[in-house]
C-alpha positions in Angstrom: 0.0 0.0 0.0 1.2 3.5 -0.8 1.1 5.8 2.2 -0.7 9.2 2.0 -1.8 12.0 4.3 -5.4 12.7 5.2 -6.9 16.1 5.9 -10.5 17.1 6.9 -10.7 20.9 6.4 -13.5 23.0 7.9 -13.8 25.5 5.1 -13.2 25.9 1.3 -10.3 28.2 2.0 -8.7 25.6 4.4 -9.2 22.9 1.7 -7.4 25.0 -0.9 -4.6 25.7 1.5 -4.3 22.1 2.4 -4.0 21.2 -1.2 -1.2 23.8 -1.7 0.6 22.3 1.3 0.6 18.8 -0.2 1.8 18.7 -3.8 0.2 15.8 -5.5 -2.9 15.8 -3.2 -6.4 14.9 -4.4 -9.8 16.1 -3.1 -12.1 13.3 -1.8 -15.9 13.4 -1.8 -17.8 10.3 -2.8 -14.7 8.5 -4.0 -16.6 6.4 -6.5 -13.9 6.9 -9.1 -10.9 8.0 -7.1 -10.9 5.0 -4.8 -11.1 2.6 -7.8 -8.0 4.3 -9.3 -6.2 4.2 -6.0 -6.8 0.4 -5.9 -5.5 0.0 -9.4 -2.4 2.1 -8.7 -3.3 4.6 -11.4 -3.7 7.4 -8.8 -1.0 7.7 -6.1 -1.8 10.9 -4.2 0.4 12.3 -1.5 -2.7 13.3 0.5 -6.5 13.0 0.4 -8.4 16.2 1.3 -11.8 15.1 2.5 -14.3 17.8 1.6 -17.5 16.0 2.8 -18.1 18.2 5.7 -17.8 21.5 3.8 -21.0 23.4 3.3 -21.3 22.4 -0.4 -24.2 20.0 -0.2 -27.2 22.3 -0.8 -29.4 23.1 -3.8 -30.3 26.8 -3.8 -32.6 28.8 -6.0 -31.1 32.1 -6.9 -33.1 35.4 -7.4 -32.7 35.4 -11.1 -34.3 31.9 -11.4 -31.1 29.9 -11.8 -30.3 27.0 -9.5 -27.0 26.6 -7.7 -26.1 23.0 -7.0 -23.3 22.5 -4.4 -20.3 20.3 -5.4 -21.1 17.6 -2.8 -24.8 17.2 -3.6 -25.2 13.5 -4.3 -26.3 12.5 -7.7 -29.4 10.7 -6.4 -30.5 13.9 -4.6 -29.9 16.1 -7.7 -31.8 13.7 -10.0 -34.8 13.6 -7.6 -35.0 17.4 -7.0 -38.4 18.5 -8.2 -37.0 21.7 -9.6 -34.5 19.9 -11.7 -37.0 17.3 -12.9 -39.5 20.0 -14.0 -37.2 22.7 -15.4 -34.1 20.8 -16.6 -35.3 17.3 -17.2 -32.3 16.3 -19.3 -30.1 16.6 -16.3 -32.3 14.3 -14.1 -32.5 11.8 -17.0 -28.7 11.8 -17.5 -28.1 11.2 -13.8 -30.5 8.3 -13.6 -28.9 6.8 -16.7 -25.4 7.3 -15.4 -24.9 4.7 -12.6 -26.5 2.2 -10.3 -28.6 3.5 -7.4 -25.9 2.6 -4.9 -23.3 4.7 -6.8 -25.7 7.6 -7.2 -26.2 7.7 -3.5 -22.4 8.2 -3.0 -21.3 10.1 -6.1 -21.2 13.9 -6.0 -21.8 16.7 -8.5 -18.2 17.9 -8.5 -16.8 14.3 -8.5 -18.9 13.4 -11.5 -17.3 16.2 -13.5 -13.9 15.1 -12.5 -14.2 11.3 -13.1 -11.6 10.0 -15.5 -11.8 7.9 -18.6 -12.8 4.2 -18.4 -10.3 3.3 -21.2 -8.9 -0.1 -20.3 -5.4 1.0 -21.4 -5.5 3.9 -18.9 -6.6 1.6 -16.1 -4.0 -1.1 -16.8 -0.5 -0.3 -15.6 1.0 -2.9 -17.9 -0.3 -1.1 -21.0 1.0 2.1 -22.7 -1.2 5.2 -22.1 -0.2 8.8 -22.7 -3.0 10.0 -20.3 -1.6 8.0 -17.4 2.1 8.2 -18.4 2.8 10.9 -21.0 5.1 9.8 -23.8 4.4 6.0 -23.3 2.1 5.8 -26.3 -1.6 5.1 -26.9 -2.3 1.4 -26.8 -5.9 1.8 -27.8 -5.1 3.4 -31.2 -3.8 0.1 -32.7 -5.5 -2.1 -30.1 -9.1 -2.4 -28.9 -10.9 0.8 -29.5 -14.5 -0.1 -30.3 -15.7 2.2 -27.4 -13.3 5.1 -28.2 -13.5 8.6 -29.7 -14.6 9.6 -33.2 -14.5 13.3 -32.6 -11.7 15.6 -31.4 -9.1 12.8 -30.8 -5.4 13.1 -31.4 -2.4 10.9 -32.1 -1.8 11.0 -28.4 -5.2 9.8 -27.1 -8.5 8.5 -28.3 -10.2 8.0 -24.9 -13.7 9.3 -24.2 -15.2 11.2 -21.3 -17.4 8.8 -19.3 -19.8 11.3 -17.7 -23.5 11.4 -18.5 -24.2 14.4 -16.3 -21.6 16.5 -18.0 -23.2 16.0 -21.4 -26.5 17.4 -20.0 -24.8 20.3 -18.3 -23.1 21.2 -21.6 -26.4 21.3 -23.5 -28.1 23.3 -20.8 -25.5 26.1 -20.7 -24.6 25.3 -17.1 -21.7 27.1 -15.4 -19.1 25.5 -13.1 -18.0 27.5 -10.1 -14.4 27.1 -8.9 -12.3 28.3 -6.0 -8.5 28.3 -5.8 -5.6 30.3 -4.6 -6.5 33.2 -6.9 -10.1 33.3 -5.7 -13.4 32.3 -7.3 -14.1 32.0 -11.0 -16.6 30.4 -13.4 -16.3 28.3 -16.5 -19.0 27.2 -18.9 -19.7 23.5 -18.4 -19.3 23.0 -22.2 -15.7 24.4 -22.0 -14.7 22.7 -18.7 -13.2 19.6 -20.2 -10.3 19.6 -22.7 -9.6 17.8 -25.9 -6.5 15.7 -25.7 -4.2 17.4 -28.2 -0.6 16.9 -27.1 -1.5 16.8 -23.4 -4.1 14.0 -22.8 -3.1 13.8 -19.2 -5.0 17.1 -18.6 -8.7 16.3 -18.5 -10.0 19.8 -17.7 -9.1 23.4 -17.6 -9.2 23.4 -13.9 -6.1 25.0 -12.3 -3.8 23.1 -9.9 -5.5 23.1 -6.5 -8.8 24.6 -7.6 -11.9 23.1 -6.0 -15.3 22.8 -7.7 -17.7 24.5 -5.3 -21.0 24.4 -7.4 -22.7 24.1 -10.7 -25.2 26.7 -11.7 -28.2 25.8 -14.0 -29.2 29.0 -15.7 -32.6 30.6 -15.8 -32.3 30.9 -19.6 -32.7 27.2 -20.1 -35.2 26.6 -17.2 -38.5 25.2 -18.4 -37.3 24.7 -22.0 -38.1 21.2 -23.2 -35.0 19.0 -22.9 -34.2 15.3 -22.8 -31.2 12.9 -22.6 -30.9 9.5 -24.3 -28.1 7.0 -24.1 -27.1 3.8 -25.9 -25.1 1.2 -24.1 -24.2 -2.4 -24.4 -26.6 -3.5 -21.6 -29.7 -1.8 -20.1 -28.2 -1.9 -16.6 -25.4 0.3 -15.4 -22.9 0.8 -18.3 -21.1 3.7 -19.9 -22.4 5.3 -23.1 -21.4 4.0 -26.5 -23.1 7.3 -27.6 -25.5 9.6 -25.9 -27.1 13.0 -26.6 -28.6 15.8 -24.6 -31.0 18.1 -26.4 -32.7 21.4 -25.4 -35.2 22.6 -28.0 -37.7 25.4 -28.0 -40.1 25.8 -30.9 -42.3 28.8 -31.5 -44.8 28.8 -34.4 -43.1 25.8 -36.0 -39.6 27.4 -35.9 -36.7 26.6 -33.7 -35.7 29.6 -31.6 -33.5 28.0 -28.9 -31.4 24.9 -29.2 -28.7 23.2 -27.2 -27.2 19.9 -28.3 -24.3 17.9 -26.8 -23.1 14.4 -27.5 -21.5 12.0 -25.0 -19.3 8.9 -25.6 -17.8 10.4 -28.8 -14.9 12.5 -27.6 -12.5 13.3 -24.8 -15.0 15.8 -23.5 -18.8 16.2 -23.8 -19.2 17.4 -27.4 -21.2 20.6 -27.8 -22.7 20.4 -31.3 -22.3 24.0 -32.4 -22.8 23.3 -36.1 -26.1 21.5 -35.4 -27.3 24.3 -33.1 -26.5 27.0 -35.6 -28.3 25.2 -38.4 -31.4 24.6 -36.2 -31.9 28.2 -35.1 -34.5 29.8 -37.3 -35.2 26.5 -39.1 -38.5 24.7 -39.3 -38.9 22.0 -36.6 -39.2 19.2 -39.2 -37.5 15.8 -39.5 -35.7 17.0 -42.7 -34.3 20.1 -41.0 -33.2 18.0 -38.0 -31.4 15.5 -40.2 -29.5 18.1 -42.1 -28.4 19.9 -38.9 -27.2 16.7 -37.2 -25.3 15.7 -40.3 -23.4 18.9 -40.3 -21.9 18.1 -36.9 -21.2 14.4 -37.5 -19.5 15.2 -40.8 -16.5 16.2 -38.7 -16.2 12.7 -37.2 -13.0 10.7 -37.8 -13.8 7.1 -36.9 -11.1 4.6 -36.4 -10.9 1.0 -37.5 -13.6 -0.4 -35.3 -15.9 2.4 -34.1 -17.5 3.9 -37.2 -20.8 2.6 -35.9 -20.8 5.4 -33.3 -21.4 8.0 -35.9 -24.7 6.3 -37.0 -25.7 5.6 -33.5 -25.2 9.2 -32.4 -27.1 10.4 -35.5 -30.1 8.2 -34.7 -30.2 9.1 -31.0 -30.1 12.8 -31.8 -32.8 12.6 -34.4 -35.0 10.5 -32.1 -34.7 13.1 -29.3 -35.2 16.1 -31.6 -38.3 14.7 -33.1 -39.7 13.7 -29.7 -39.1 17.2 -28.3 -40.6 19.0 -31.3 -44.3 19.8 -30.9 -46.7 18.0 -33.2 -47.8 20.1 -36.2 -51.2 21.7 -35.9 -53.9 20.0 -37.8 -54.7 21.5 -41.2 
């Protein structure tokens, strides 16, 4: 067993200071991903900073109609919150699709955003992986990559982001609140994760020692029809082969608000900007939806064994778009 320190701070400021005092530390909340990686030897922190007793476990409605979700709110509580289910249903659906009930009872909002890829080459210390050990190579590229990325990958890494929740947050224009040595700041959820490029070991744009304190669901997407759909190898708990979160508002038969994000296709939740741009001002028809989705997926670069993901993502997106679009008025 590798030895490590253990700290239980009483405030966010103390947590950040403890991290700075222990280079190589990790924050611990639910531990549903971190503890697994500790057991595998992938993570070897110098210290665990337990944030479970910090005041980050509340869900607060803000004066402007947005909803602030604390970083240690459990996934089960967030999925069941009546305000989330009514106003941002895609998020509730994504959380319920994301894990077993036991895991949802332990996993947290911040931890979900920070979970690492489930690529088997990343988790196996005997295999080459640039994400785990920069410069060692990407075993998946010429190996088993059926479940890997078709968008935004690089020669260094073809892993996918495993989060369902993050896909919904991206489509819903959520914001991630952070606190570090330089104080508080916010990042759009859609921009929180990185593409691999030359540095696949960097999953997010979070700065060293920064702590996620909350996620904010904006009033601008509250009450707009939204949905999440996921395809996986089995109906029980499994990671997405492809998934999609869609927000769609239609007025007088024309799309006037759209948010679309794919999961299971890239190193981060993939915000489908080309699709969104094509949808705005277009008629809410199957033909318009098909053309808009095709614009985004035309950028896919599938590998030897995962071209099926492009067609799977297309069909998921079209199904959700057509379900969210209001039925045409009778002639």
